[in-house]
C-alpha positions, 0 to 999 in steps of 0.5 A: 851280358847282352841277351838276344832272342829270336822267335817266329811267333806264327801270329802275335795274337796266337802266341800271346794266348799261349803265354808268350808275354809271361815267358818274355818277362821270365826270360828277360832279354835285352832285345828280341827279334820276332817274325811272322807277327801276322798283324798290323798297327791297329792290332799291335799299338796299345796292346803288343807294342810293349811286352814285359819291359821291352818297347817294340818297333815293327815293320808290317806287311801290307797284306793283312795277317801276313809276315811282319817283323819286330824288334823289342828292346829294353834300351832305346835305339838311336835309329830304326831302319825298316826294309832293304830298299826293295819294294817287292820284299819291303811290302811284305814286312821282312826287315827291321833294324834297331841301331844302337850307335854310341860314339863314346862306346869303346867297343862296337860304337856302331851296332845293330840288332836286326829282325828278318824273315826270309821268304819260304818257297814251300808253297810252290815254284813262284814263291821259291823264285821269290825266295831266290830273288830275296837271297840275291838281294840280301847277301850284298845288303848284309855285306855292306852292313858288315862293312859299316858296323857290328850286328846280329841278325835274328831271323827265320832264314827258312834254310837248314844249312847242313845235314845236321840241321834237320832230322830227315835230310835225305828225304828233303834234298829236293824240297825248299829249305834244303835245296842245294842252291839255298845251302850253297848260298848259306855257305857263301854268306858265312865265307869270310873271303867269298861272302859276307863272312857272317857267323852262325852263332848257335852252331859255333856254340853247340855242335850237337845234332837233334837241335831244331827250332821248327817242327811241322804240324803234320805226322807227329813231328814235334813228338818225334823231334823230326825238326829243322833248324831254320832260326838263326843268330847270324852275326858279324865276327866281332860280336859273334866272338862274344857269344857265350851261351845258347839255348833253344827253349822247347817249353812252353810252346806258343808257336811251331817255332822254338825261341833261340836265346844267345848271351853275348859278353857285351853291354849296350 
């Protein structure tokens, strides 16, 4: 069984101070994608580049204390690929891909685990336009990737796809993260004919409402479970069909996001 976790850390130092490392050791993932590391190599190397029995690989933002993604893995990757080939977003540290290619493996000989942090547009129109530019770039990138390999993208997508994916959907119809254009983009990405044909793995396993992964720090959102589901496992169809169990971990809390774990019937 392959256990994959996605988690927006909202700062790796902050998460570590709240028990992140002990939780990883207890949960025992095979790979874990983290977003918003909010640190550079001088902080990570020698301190956070190994967590439990997992080795970490990172794509840092040039701006200190901003963005940054990582993949922790138990098994050594055959290759690490950073960035999507676009300077605007690669400078922000938004994509790292761990390839686990093995020609001798009968199923999925080319397989990747990706950690990706989509831009947020909530701070204003300028960042929303940057988010739209990222969406326009990442969709064909994912389609090309699907043509060459199986993969699971672990990420903070910063989009709630459907009404079931956030508590106050009526009040957010004009807000970043639930805009019609963003939701349409997501629908297209999951469309087998019009888009990349990826699978929202959690939703295929859990059709229940009130399952969220992020809560605002305002207005007692956590206490009232006024949340958003914006953290995803987006998978190519082959590996998605192997998903067996999903879990959103509400405790302990070491971030404003909750970790999302999915177990896949697959062995690297």
